[in-house]
PyMOL Python script that loads the backbone (N, CA, C, O; Angstrom):
from pymol import cmd

cmd.read_pdbstr("""\
ATOM      1  N   MET A   1     -72.590 -45.166 -19.487  1.00  0.00           N
ATOM      2  CA  MET A   1     -72.619 -45.169 -18.223  1.00  0.00           C
ATOM      3  C   MET A   1     -73.037 -46.449 -17.614  1.00  0.00           C
ATOM      4  O   MET A   1     -73.843 -47.238 -18.109  1.00  0.00           O
ATOM      5  N   ILE A   2     -72.407 -46.580 -16.487  1.00  0.00           N
ATOM      6  CA  ILE A   2     -72.395 -47.950 -15.633  1.00  0.00           C
ATOM      7  C   ILE A   2     -73.803 -48.226 -15.044  1.00  0.00           C
ATOM      8  O   ILE A   2     -74.378 -47.426 -14.305  1.00  0.00           O
ATOM      9  N   ARG A   3     -74.320 -49.440 -15.436  1.00  0.00           N
ATOM     10  CA  ARG A   3     -75.497 -49.653 -14.610  1.00  0.00           C
ATOM     11  C   ARG A   3     -75.349 -49.975 -13.206  1.00  0.00           C
ATOM     12  O   ARG A   3     -74.375 -50.620 -12.818  1.00  0.00           O
ATOM     13  N   ALA A   4     -76.245 -49.572 -12.426  1.00  0.00           N
ATOM     14  CA  ALA A   4     -76.077 -49.792 -11.060  1.00  0.00           C
ATOM     15  C   ALA A   4     -75.753 -51.239 -10.456  1.00  0.00           C
ATOM     16  O   ALA A   4     -75.106 -51.580  -9.465  1.00  0.00           O
ATOM     17  N   ILE A   5     -76.349 -51.854 -11.293  1.00  0.00           N
ATOM     18  CA  ILE A   5     -76.091 -53.722 -10.857  1.00  0.00           C
ATOM     19  C   ILE A   5     -74.855 -53.866 -10.927  1.00  0.00           C
ATOM     20  O   ILE A   5     -74.263 -54.246  -9.917  1.00  0.00           O
ATOM     21  N   GLY A   6     -74.068 -53.577 -12.242  1.00  0.00           N
ATOM     22  CA  GLY A   6     -72.629 -53.817 -12.499  1.00  0.00           C
ATOM     23  C   GLY A   6     -71.648 -53.020 -11.861  1.00  0.00           C
ATOM     24  O   GLY A   6     -70.436 -53.206 -11.976  1.00  0.00           O
ATOM     25  N   PHE A   7     -72.195 -52.113 -11.174  1.00  0.00           N
ATOM     26  CA  PHE A   7     -70.985 -51.263 -10.682  1.00  0.00           C
ATOM     27  C   PHE A   7     -70.120 -51.909  -9.613  1.00  0.00           C
ATOM     28  O   PHE A   7     -68.920 -51.680  -9.464  1.00  0.00           O
ATOM     29  N   PRO A   8     -70.893 -52.782  -8.849  1.00  0.00           N
ATOM     30  CA  PRO A   8     -70.059 -53.189  -7.587  1.00  0.00           C
ATOM     31  C   PRO A   8     -68.888 -54.203  -8.178  1.00  0.00           C
ATOM     32  O   PRO A   8     -67.774 -54.219  -7.655  1.00  0.00           O
ATOM     33  N   ALA A   9     -69.183 -54.951  -9.181  1.00  0.00           N
ATOM     34  CA  ALA A   9     -68.239 -55.981  -9.878  1.00  0.00           C
ATOM     35  C   ALA A   9     -67.146 -55.269 -10.310  1.00  0.00           C
ATOM     36  O   ALA A   9     -66.012 -55.644 -10.014  1.00  0.00           O
ATOM     37  N   VAL A  10     -67.417 -53.936 -11.213  1.00  0.00           N
ATOM     38  CA  VAL A  10     -66.262 -53.123 -11.730  1.00  0.00           C
ATOM     39  C   VAL A  10     -65.463 -52.446 -10.794  1.00  0.00           C
ATOM     40  O   VAL A  10     -64.276 -52.194 -10.999  1.00  0.00           O
ATOM     41  N   ALA A  11     -66.154 -52.105  -9.641  1.00  0.00           N
ATOM     42  CA  ALA A  11     -65.423 -51.520  -8.412  1.00  0.00           C
ATOM     43  C   ALA A  11     -64.500 -52.675  -7.951  1.00  0.00           C
ATOM     44  O   ALA A  11     -63.292 -52.436  -7.946  1.00  0.00           O
ATOM     45  N   GLU A  12     -64.816 -53.582  -7.664  1.00  0.00           N
ATOM     46  CA  GLU A  12     -64.157 -54.770  -7.102  1.00  0.00           C
ATOM     47  C   GLU A  12     -63.035 -55.006  -8.000  1.00  0.00           C
ATOM     48  O   GLU A  12     -61.927 -55.225  -7.510  1.00  0.00           O
ATOM     49  N   GLN A  13     -63.226 -54.984  -9.432  1.00  0.00           N
ATOM     50  CA  GLN A  13     -62.238 -55.346 -10.250  1.00  0.00           C
ATOM     51  C   GLN A  13     -61.163 -54.183 -10.356  1.00  0.00           C
ATOM     52  O   GLN A  13     -60.076 -54.546 -10.806  1.00  0.00           O
ATOM     53  N   THR A  14     -61.267 -53.089 -10.077  1.00  0.00           N
ATOM     54  CA  THR A  14     -60.438 -51.975 -10.162  1.00  0.00           C
ATOM     55  C   THR A  14     -60.076 -51.520  -8.919  1.00  0.00           C
ATOM     56  O   THR A  14     -59.399 -50.492  -8.909  1.00  0.00           O
ATOM     57  N   TYR A  15     -60.378 -52.061  -7.794  1.00  0.00           N
ATOM     58  CA  TYR A  15     -60.008 -51.536  -6.254  1.00  0.00           C
ATOM     59  C   TYR A  15     -58.690 -51.505  -6.294  1.00  0.00           C
ATOM     60  O   TYR A  15     -58.186 -50.434  -5.955  1.00  0.00           O
ATOM     61  N   GLY A  16     -57.935 -52.415  -6.627  1.00  0.00           N
ATOM     62  CA  GLY A  16     -56.447 -52.580  -6.139  1.00  0.00           C
ATOM     63  C   GLY A  16     -55.716 -51.543  -7.227  1.00  0.00           C
ATOM     64  O   GLY A  16     -54.815 -50.863  -6.734  1.00  0.00           O
ATOM     65  N   THR A  17     -55.939 -51.378  -8.368  1.00  0.00           N
ATOM     66  CA  THR A  17     -55.257 -50.337  -9.258  1.00  0.00           C
ATOM     67  C   THR A  17     -55.864 -48.911  -8.889  1.00  0.00           C
ATOM     68  O   THR A  17     -55.113 -47.940  -8.802  1.00  0.00           O
ATOM     69  N   ASP A  18     -57.128 -48.808  -8.690  1.00  0.00           N
ATOM     70  CA  ASP A  18     -57.371 -47.428  -8.115  1.00  0.00           C
ATOM     71  C   ASP A  18     -56.628 -46.912  -6.758  1.00  0.00           C
ATOM     72  O   ASP A  18     -56.144 -45.800  -6.544  1.00  0.00           O
ATOM     73  N   HIS A  19     -56.677 -47.920  -6.005  1.00  0.00           N
ATOM     74  CA  HIS A  19     -55.973 -47.543  -4.521  1.00  0.00           C
ATOM     75  C   HIS A  19     -54.575 -47.244  -4.849  1.00  0.00           C
ATOM     76  O   HIS A  19     -54.124 -46.190  -4.400  1.00  0.00           O
ATOM     77  N   LEU A  20     -53.773 -48.034  -5.595  1.00  0.00           N
ATOM     78  CA  LEU A  20     -52.300 -47.977  -5.870  1.00  0.00           C
ATOM     79  C   LEU A  20     -52.358 -46.507  -6.718  1.00  0.00           C
ATOM     80  O   LEU A  20     -51.454 -45.762  -6.340  1.00  0.00           O
ATOM     81  N   ASP A  21     -53.149 -45.966  -7.695  1.00  0.00           N
ATOM     82  CA  ASP A  21     -53.074 -44.745  -8.079  1.00  0.00           C
ATOM     83  C   ASP A  21     -53.106 -43.534  -7.260  1.00  0.00           C
ATOM     84  O   ASP A  21     -52.426 -42.514  -7.378  1.00  0.00           O
ATOM     85  N   LEU A  22     -54.094 -43.848  -6.336  1.00  0.00           N
ATOM     86  CA  LEU A  22     -54.366 -42.763  -5.082  1.00  0.00           C
ATOM     87  C   LEU A  22     -52.986 -42.716  -4.280  1.00  0.00           C
ATOM     88  O   LEU A  22     -52.282 -41.724  -4.093  1.00  0.00           O
ATOM     89  N   VAL A  23     -52.808 -43.774  -3.933  1.00  0.00           N
ATOM     90  CA  VAL A  23     -51.379 -43.792  -2.973  1.00  0.00           C
ATOM     91  C   VAL A  23     -50.236 -43.231  -3.456  1.00  0.00           C
ATOM     92  O   VAL A  23     -49.452 -42.599  -2.749  1.00  0.00           O
ATOM     93  N   LEU A  24     -50.056 -43.488  -4.982  1.00  0.00           N
ATOM     94  CA  LEU A  24     -48.779 -42.621  -5.772  1.00  0.00           C
ATOM     95  C   LEU A  24     -49.198 -41.265  -5.964  1.00  0.00           C
ATOM     96  O   LEU A  24     -48.365 -40.359  -5.992  1.00  0.00           O
ATOM     97  N   ALA A  25     -50.374 -41.065  -6.093  1.00  0.00           N
ATOM     98  CA  ALA A  25     -50.665 -39.407  -6.294  1.00  0.00           C
ATOM     99  C   ALA A  25     -50.541 -38.757  -5.078  1.00  0.00           C
ATOM    100  O   ALA A  25     -49.926 -37.692  -5.129  1.00  0.00           O
ATOM    101  N   VAL A  26     -51.022 -39.161  -3.841  1.00  0.00           N
ATOM    102  CA  VAL A  26     -50.719 -38.589  -2.527  1.00  0.00           C
ATOM    103  C   VAL A  26     -49.039 -38.739  -2.368  1.00  0.00           C
ATOM    104  O   VAL A  26     -48.413 -37.760  -1.961  1.00  0.00           O
ATOM    105  N   GLY A  27     -48.543 -39.614  -2.600  1.00  0.00           N
ATOM    106  CA  GLY A  27     -47.059 -39.387  -2.290  1.00  0.00           C
ATOM    107  C   GLY A  27     -46.373 -38.369  -3.337  1.00  0.00           C
ATOM    108  O   GLY A  27     -45.401 -37.723  -2.946  1.00  0.00           O
ATOM    109  N   TYR A  28     -46.847 -38.204  -4.654  1.00  0.00           N
ATOM    110  CA  TYR A  28     -46.192 -37.230  -5.363  1.00  0.00           C
ATOM    111  C   TYR A  28     -46.718 -35.855  -4.937  1.00  0.00           C
ATOM    112  O   TYR A  28     -45.985 -34.874  -5.066  1.00  0.00           O
ATOM    113  N   LEU A  29     -47.852 -35.747  -4.476  1.00  0.00           N
ATOM    114  CA  LEU A  29     -48.247 -34.376  -3.937  1.00  0.00           C
ATOM    115  C   LEU A  29     -47.417 -33.883  -2.758  1.00  0.00           C
ATOM    116  O   LEU A  29     -47.002 -32.728  -2.663  1.00  0.00           O
ATOM    117  N   SER A  30     -47.193 -34.932  -1.792  1.00  0.00           N
ATOM    118  CA  SER A  30     -46.401 -34.718  -0.675  1.00  0.00           C
ATOM    119  C   SER A  30     -45.045 -34.184  -1.000  1.00  0.00           C
ATOM    120  O   SER A  30     -44.508 -33.225  -0.447  1.00  0.00           O
ATOM    121  N   LYS A  31     -44.490 -35.018  -2.094  1.00  0.00           N
ATOM    122  CA  LYS A  31     -43.075 -34.613  -2.577  1.00  0.00           C
ATOM    123  C   LYS A  31     -43.094 -33.265  -3.070  1.00  0.00           C
ATOM    124  O   LYS A  31     -42.308 -32.435  -2.613  1.00  0.00           O
ATOM    125  N   LEU A  32     -43.945 -32.971  -3.985  1.00  0.00           N
ATOM    126  CA  LEU A  32     -44.326 -31.436  -4.593  1.00  0.00           C
ATOM    127  C   LEU A  32     -44.535 -30.487  -3.487  1.00  0.00           C
ATOM    128  O   LEU A  32     -44.290 -29.303  -3.719  1.00  0.00           O
ATOM    129  N   LEU A  33     -44.976 -30.849  -2.250  1.00  0.00           N
ATOM    130  CA  LEU A  33     -45.300 -29.736  -1.343  1.00  0.00           C
ATOM    131  C   LEU A  33     -44.139 -29.452  -0.375  1.00  0.00           C
ATOM    132  O   LEU A  33     -44.168 -28.492   0.395  1.00  0.00           O
ATOM    133  N   ARG A  34     -43.168 -30.278  -0.439  1.00  0.00           N
ATOM    134  CA  ARG A  34     -41.858 -29.984   0.302  1.00  0.00           C
ATOM    135  C   ARG A  34     -40.950 -29.139  -0.439  1.00  0.00           C
ATOM    136  O   ARG A  34     -39.942 -28.688   0.105  1.00  0.00           O
ATOM    137  N   ASN A  35     -41.247 -28.887  -1.683  1.00  0.00           N
ATOM    138  CA  ASN A  35     -40.509 -27.958  -2.394  1.00  0.00           C
ATOM    139  C   ASN A  35     -40.966 -26.408  -2.066  1.00  0.00           C
ATOM    140  O   ASN A  35     -42.139 -26.033  -2.081  1.00  0.00           O
ATOM    141  N   ARG A  36     -40.082 -25.762  -1.835  1.00  0.00           N
ATOM    142  CA  ARG A  36     -40.620 -24.206  -1.353  1.00  0.00           C
ATOM    143  C   ARG A  36     -40.845 -23.528  -2.567  1.00  0.00           C
ATOM    144  O   ARG A  36     -41.654 -22.601  -2.509  1.00  0.00           O
ATOM    145  N   LYS A  37     -40.291 -23.786  -3.711  1.00  0.00           N
ATOM    146  CA  LYS A  37     -40.561 -22.945  -4.810  1.00  0.00           C
ATOM    147  C   LYS A  37     -42.204 -23.277  -5.287  1.00  0.00           C
ATOM    148  O   LYS A  37     -43.144 -22.489  -5.390  1.00  0.00           O
ATOM    149  N   VAL A  38     -42.155 -24.605  -5.506  1.00  0.00           N
ATOM    150  CA  VAL A  38     -43.768 -24.875  -5.869  1.00  0.00           C
ATOM    151  C   VAL A  38     -44.846 -24.454  -4.969  1.00  0.00           C
ATOM    152  O   VAL A  38     -45.946 -24.066  -5.361  1.00  0.00           O
ATOM    153  N   VAL A  39     -44.449 -24.557  -3.636  1.00  0.00           N
ATOM    154  CA  VAL A  39     -45.566 -24.155  -2.764  1.00  0.00           C
ATOM    155  C   VAL A  39     -45.904 -22.415  -2.839  1.00  0.00           C
ATOM    156  O   VAL A  39     -46.973 -21.803  -2.845  1.00  0.00           O
ATOM    157  N   GLY A  40     -44.530 -21.975  -2.889  1.00  0.00           N
ATOM    158  CA  GLY A  40     -44.661 -20.229  -3.385  1.00  0.00           C
ATOM    159  C   GLY A  40     -45.456 -20.009  -4.555  1.00  0.00           C
ATOM    160  O   GLY A  40     -46.256 -19.076  -4.615  1.00  0.00           O
ATOM    161  N   TYR A  41     -45.261 -20.878  -5.550  1.00  0.00           N
ATOM    162  CA  TYR A  41     -45.876 -20.643  -6.714  1.00  0.00           C
ATOM    163  C   TYR A  41     -47.479 -20.860  -6.641  1.00  0.00           C
ATOM    164  O   TYR A  41     -48.334 -20.042  -6.979  1.00  0.00           O
ATOM    165  N   LEU A  42     -47.639 -21.896  -6.226  1.00  0.00           N
ATOM    166  CA  LEU A  42     -49.346 -22.217  -5.897  1.00  0.00           C
ATOM    167  C   LEU A  42     -49.853 -21.253  -5.080  1.00  0.00           C
ATOM    168  O   LEU A  42     -51.012 -20.878  -5.255  1.00  0.00           O
ATOM    169  N   ALA A  43     -49.036 -20.691  -4.035  1.00  0.00           N
ATOM    170  CA  ALA A  43     -49.728 -19.775  -3.026  1.00  0.00           C
ATOM    171  C   ALA A  43     -50.072 -18.815  -3.815  1.00  0.00           C
ATOM    172  O   ALA A  43     -51.259 -18.497  -3.751  1.00  0.00           O
ATOM    173  N   LYS A  44     -49.217 -18.077  -4.764  1.00  0.00           N
ATOM    174  CA  LYS A  44     -49.510 -16.828  -5.270  1.00  0.00           C
ATOM    175  C   LYS A  44     -50.457 -16.971  -6.401  1.00  0.00           C
ATOM    176  O   LYS A  44     -51.317 -16.128  -6.658  1.00  0.00           O
ATOM    177  N   HIS A  45     -50.241 -18.244  -7.176  1.00  0.00           N
ATOM    178  CA  HIS A  45     -51.463 -18.164  -8.467  1.00  0.00           C
ATOM    179  C   HIS A  45     -52.453 -19.210  -8.123  1.00  0.00           C
ATOM    180  O   HIS A  45     -53.462 -19.133  -8.824  1.00  0.00           O
ATOM    181  N   PHE A  46     -52.460 -20.252  -7.169  1.00  0.00           N
ATOM    182  CA  PHE A  46     -53.364 -21.186  -7.078  1.00  0.00           C
ATOM    183  C   PHE A  46     -53.614 -21.380  -5.716  1.00  0.00           C
ATOM    184  O   PHE A  46     -53.077 -22.402  -5.288  1.00  0.00           O
ATOM    185  N   GLN A  47     -54.308 -20.682  -4.819  1.00  0.00           N
ATOM    186  CA  GLN A  47     -54.359 -20.737  -3.564  1.00  0.00           C
ATOM    187  C   GLN A  47     -55.263 -21.627  -3.135  1.00  0.00           C
ATOM    188  O   GLN A  47     -55.053 -22.157  -2.044  1.00  0.00           O
ATOM    189  N   GLU A  48     -56.373 -21.957  -3.842  1.00  0.00           N
ATOM    190  CA  GLU A  48     -57.531 -22.911  -3.507  1.00  0.00           C
ATOM    191  C   GLU A  48     -56.761 -24.250  -3.876  1.00  0.00           C
ATOM    192  O   GLU A  48     -56.764 -25.144  -3.030  1.00  0.00           O
ATOM    193  N   LEU A  49     -56.229 -24.411  -4.850  1.00  0.00           N
ATOM    194  CA  LEU A  49     -55.399 -25.733  -5.042  1.00  0.00           C
ATOM    195  C   LEU A  49     -54.531 -26.103  -4.259  1.00  0.00           C
ATOM    196  O   LEU A  49     -54.448 -27.309  -4.028  1.00  0.00           O
ATOM    197  N   LEU A  50     -53.624 -25.172  -3.615  1.00  0.00           N
ATOM    198  CA  LEU A  50     -52.641 -25.218  -2.693  1.00  0.00           C
ATOM    199  C   LEU A  50     -53.367 -25.861  -1.258  1.00  0.00           C
ATOM    200  O   LEU A  50     -52.947 -26.812  -0.599  1.00  0.00           O
ATOM    201  N   PHE A  51     -54.415 -25.145  -1.036  1.00  0.00           N
ATOM    202  CA  PHE A  51     -55.239 -25.585   0.113  1.00  0.00           C
ATOM    203  C   PHE A  51     -55.814 -27.069   0.091  1.00  0.00           C
ATOM    204  O   PHE A  51     -55.940 -27.784   1.085  1.00  0.00           O
ATOM    205  N   GLU A  52     -56.149 -27.414  -1.255  1.00  0.00           N
ATOM    206  CA  GLU A  52     -56.943 -28.621  -1.240  1.00  0.00           C
ATOM    207  C   GLU A  52     -55.553 -29.696  -1.155  1.00  0.00           C
ATOM    208  O   GLU A  52     -55.487 -30.556  -0.277  1.00  0.00           O
ATOM    209  N   PHE A  53     -54.668 -29.542  -2.006  1.00  0.00           N
ATOM    210  CA  PHE A  53     -53.387 -30.389  -1.900  1.00  0.00           C
ATOM    211  C   PHE A  53     -52.839 -30.655  -0.369  1.00  0.00           C
ATOM    212  O   PHE A  53     -52.397 -31.737   0.015  1.00  0.00           O
ATOM    213  N   GLN A  54     -52.948 -29.499   0.410  1.00  0.00           N
ATOM    214  CA  GLN A  54     -52.519 -29.556   1.704  1.00  0.00           C
ATOM    215  C   GLN A  54     -53.270 -30.552   2.424  1.00  0.00           C
ATOM    216  O   GLN A  54     -52.720 -31.458   3.050  1.00  0.00           O
ATOM    217  N   ARG A  55     -54.710 -30.377   2.333  1.00  0.00           N
ATOM    218  CA  ARG A  55     -55.857 -30.950   3.012  1.00  0.00           C
ATOM    219  C   ARG A  55     -55.476 -32.499   2.488  1.00  0.00           C
ATOM    220  O   ARG A  55     -55.400 -33.305   3.415  1.00  0.00           O
ATOM    221  N   ILE A  56     -55.267 -32.950   1.374  1.00  0.00           N
ATOM    222  CA  ILE A  56     -55.261 -34.215   0.938  1.00  0.00           C
ATOM    223  C   ILE A  56     -53.883 -34.838   1.692  1.00  0.00           C
ATOM    224  O   ILE A  56     -53.973 -35.807   2.446  1.00  0.00           O
ATOM    225  N   THR A  57     -52.880 -34.317   1.467  1.00  0.00           N
ATOM    226  CA  THR A  57     -51.615 -34.878   2.257  1.00  0.00           C
ATOM    227  C   THR A  57     -51.706 -34.903   3.759  1.00  0.00           C
ATOM    228  O   THR A  57     -51.235 -35.848   4.391  1.00  0.00           O
ATOM    229  N   GLU A  58     -52.329 -33.835   4.376  1.00  0.00           N
ATOM    230  CA  GLU A  58     -52.572 -33.787   5.749  1.00  0.00           C
ATOM    231  C   GLU A  58     -53.398 -34.923   6.015  1.00  0.00           C
ATOM    232  O   GLU A  58     -52.950 -35.661   6.892  1.00  0.00           O
ATOM    233  N   SER A  59     -54.521 -35.276   5.479  1.00  0.00           N
ATOM    234  CA  SER A  59     -55.354 -36.477   5.927  1.00  0.00           C
ATOM    235  C   SER A  59     -54.903 -37.596   5.783  1.00  0.00           C
ATOM    236  O   SER A  59     -55.167 -38.567   6.492  1.00  0.00           O
ATOM    237  N   GLU A  60     -54.137 -37.563   4.798  1.00  0.00           N
ATOM    238  CA  GLU A  60     -53.290 -39.215   4.508  1.00  0.00           C
ATOM    239  C   GLU A  60     -52.373 -39.273   5.567  1.00  0.00           C
ATOM    240  O   GLU A  60     -52.242 -40.367   6.117  1.00  0.00           O
ATOM    241  N   ALA A  61     -51.674 -38.268   5.988  1.00  0.00           N
ATOM    242  CA  ALA A  61     -50.485 -38.313   7.328  1.00  0.00           C
ATOM    243  C   ALA A  61     -51.356 -38.759   8.581  1.00  0.00           C
ATOM    244  O   ALA A  61     -51.005 -39.635   9.372  1.00  0.00           O
ATOM    245  N   ASN A  62     -52.401 -38.122   8.644  1.00  0.00           N
ATOM    246  CA  ASN A  62     -53.047 -38.449   9.895  1.00  0.00           C
ATOM    247  C   ASN A  62     -53.725 -39.955   9.867  1.00  0.00           C
ATOM    248  O   ASN A  62     -54.024 -40.533  10.913  1.00  0.00           O
ATOM    249  N   ALA A  63     -53.910 -40.457   8.726  1.00  0.00           N
ATOM    250  CA  ALA A  63     -54.434 -41.754   8.617  1.00  0.00           C
ATOM    251  C   ALA A  63     -53.313 -42.886   8.911  1.00  0.00           C
ATOM    252  O   ALA A  63     -53.602 -43.953   9.453  1.00  0.00           O
ATOM    253  N   ALA A  64     -52.124 -42.576   8.534  1.00  0.00           N
ATOM    254  CA  ALA A  64     -51.022 -43.474   8.936  1.00  0.00           C
ATOM    255  C   ALA A  64     -50.485 -43.587  10.154  1.00  0.00           C
ATOM    256  O   ALA A  64     -49.565 -44.382  10.351  1.00  0.00           O
TER     257      ALA A  64
END
""", "prot")
cmd.dss("prot")
cmd.show_as("cartoon", "prot")
cmd.util.cbc("prot")
cmd.orient("prot")
């Protein structure tokens, strides 16, 4: 467990890497959601997950 005092230093050290990981993940999700077969499969088997993926990609698109 990270102590409360040490957390800001750790967060500052990993911010760039974490941000890059998130940007890449959102880009990958966006690419997946442009594939009709993937969206159809998610809609049939994982509706809640599809909704969350769409929400993530839409919020990122609105931020840009």
